[in-house]
N, C-alpha and C positions, 0 to 999 in steps of 0.2 A: 629138539635138535638145535633150533636157532638160539635158544637160551644158553645151551652148552657152548656153542660157538662164540656167542657174545662174551661169555665169561672167560673163555680161552683167550680171546683177543684183548679183553680189558686187563687181564693179568699181565699182558706184555706191553701195555700202553707206555710205560716209562721208557722201555727199550726202543719202541717206535719213535718216541719223541727225541731220544738221544741221537739216533741215527739221522733223523731229520736235521737236527742241529749240526751234527758233524759234517753232513753233506749239503749244508745250506747254500753253498756256492756252486753247486752243480744242479743239473736238471733232473732231480730225483722224483720218481713217481711211485706211489704206493704207501703202505702195503696193500696188496690185494687181499680182501677179507671175504671169505666164502659165505654166502647166504642163500642156499638153494630154496626153491619154491616147494609147495606141497606136492607138486607133481613128482618130485624126487622121492619124498618120503612114502608116497603111495604107489610108486612104480613096482611092478612085479619083479623086475630086475633092476637093482640100483647100480647105475653106471657112474663112475667117477673118472673124469678126464684130468690128467695132470700135464700141464704145459710147461714151458720154460720161463717166460716172463711176459709181462704186458707190453703193449706198444703205446705207452702213454696211459695215464690213470690219474685219479685224484691223489691227494696226499693226506697225511695224518691230521692236518689242520681241520679236515672234515670230521674228525672224531671217528670212533669205532662205528657208531650207529650210522653216521653219514657215509662211511666207506662201504658198509654192508648194503645201504640203500643204493649206492652207485652200482654195486654188483647186481642187485635185483633189477634195476632199471636197464642195465646192459642186456640182461635176459639172454645170456649165452649167445650173444651176437645177433639176436633177432632184430633189435631196434637200431642197429648201427650199420653193419656192412656185411657183405659176403666175402669169404676168404677160404683158401684151401683148408685152414684149420677147422673152421666151423662147418664147411661143406662136408669134409670127411667125418667130423663128429656126428652130423646128421645121418650119414651112411652107417656109422657104427650103431646108432640108435635103431635104425631100421633093421640092421642085421640081427640085432638082439630082440627084435619085434616089440620094442617099447615105443611109447609116444615120443614124437620129436620135441625137443626142448625140455626133456624131462630129466636129463642128467645133472650132475653137479660138476663143477669145474674149479680147479685151483692151479696154482703154479708153484714149481720148486723155488724159483726166485720170487720172493715176495715183493721185490722192487725191480723197476728198470731204471736205467740211467740214460737220459736223452732218448727215451723210447726205444732203447736197444739193450742188448745183453750187458749186464755189469761185468767189468773186467778188472784185472789187477787188484789193487787194494779194496776197490768197491766190492768186487765179487767175494773177497775174503770176509769182509764185514757182513755182507748180506747173507752169506752162508751160515752165519750164526743163528739165523732164524729157520734153518732147515728142519729143526725138530718140531716146528709147528705142523708140518705135513703129517708127521707121525700122529699127533693129537687129532688133526682134522679127520684122518682116516678112521681112528678109533671112534670118533663121534658119528661120522657119516655112515659107517658100517656098509660099505659098498659090496656088491656081489662081483663086480668086475671093475678092475682098475686098468686104464690105458695110460701109460707114461709116454707122451710124445716128447721125450727129453733127449732121445738119441744117445749114442755112446759117450759123448763128451761129459755127461753128468754122472756116469756110472760110479765114479769115486765118491761123489756126494751121496748117492743112494746107499753105498756100502757104509758110509759113516752114520747114516740114519738107521739102517737096519743091519745090525751086527750079524755076521755069518749068512747074509743073503746069498742065494744061489741063482746064477744066471744060466738058466737051462736052455740049451739049444733046441730050436724047432726045425724039423725036417724041411729041407728046401730053402732054409734061410741061413745066411752067415750071421755070426753072433753080433757083429756091429750093426747089422740091419734090423734084427728082431730077436728077442729072447723072451722066455717066460720067467718071471721073477718068483722065486720060492722063498717064503718066509712065514713064520707063524702069525705075524701081525699083518699079513696081506691076504686078500682073498685068493682062492685057488686059481682063479683066472686073473692074473696080473701080467700084463704084457708091456715091455719096453721096446719102442721102435722109434724111427725117425719122426721129425716134425712132418705133418701132412704135406706141406709144400714140397719137401724133399721126396717124400713117398711118391707124390704125383710126378715130379720131375724125372725120377729114376724108373718110373713105370712099375712101382711096387704096390700101388694103391689097390688094385683089384685083388691081387693075391692076399693082401692084408685083410680086406673085407671078407674074402672067402674063409680065411682062417678064423675070423671072429664068428662067422656063421657056424663053422665046425665046432668051435669052443662052446657056442650057445647051446648046442645039443646036450652038453654035460649038465646044464642047469635045470 
């Protein structure tokens, strides 16, 4: 799995270098390159978390291997800090009855700009890397995908997955949460808000209960 991911990223190295050169005058961080530990490969249920963007990261000057090492050292938030994103991710792992810190994680935006969401022309150029997510999911073969991307990125998901269906879940508005249906996604693929927003709007517990309910299908 790591070999396949390394090859995927190495094949895009020239593109990574070009965007680094193009944006050399801004505070560009990334790309985030996924490198899950053996816990993920050995997990009875493989969970993949898809976020929006990093909040600061290394850059391509570290090389593909260096960036994958940064990912491994970060260890799904264990070695750095607690946040709603990682706190809710731990709850999702427990709801699926898998070991904590056993999921894999990637982001739709492979870069952040100034530790924030890319906007304007930056967002347009960075979206050219969206297809990497498609390949990552093919390699990682998750049983469950949680997209903490919120509705703002739905158009980007539609561009990645042609004819994707946003299926309404009972008790939820479609902007709050939907199940994503596509042949290249696992049966349990959910798009909802960023965990901080879930918590702020008091949706967090209902979300975790939904995950528990979905887990019974596995």
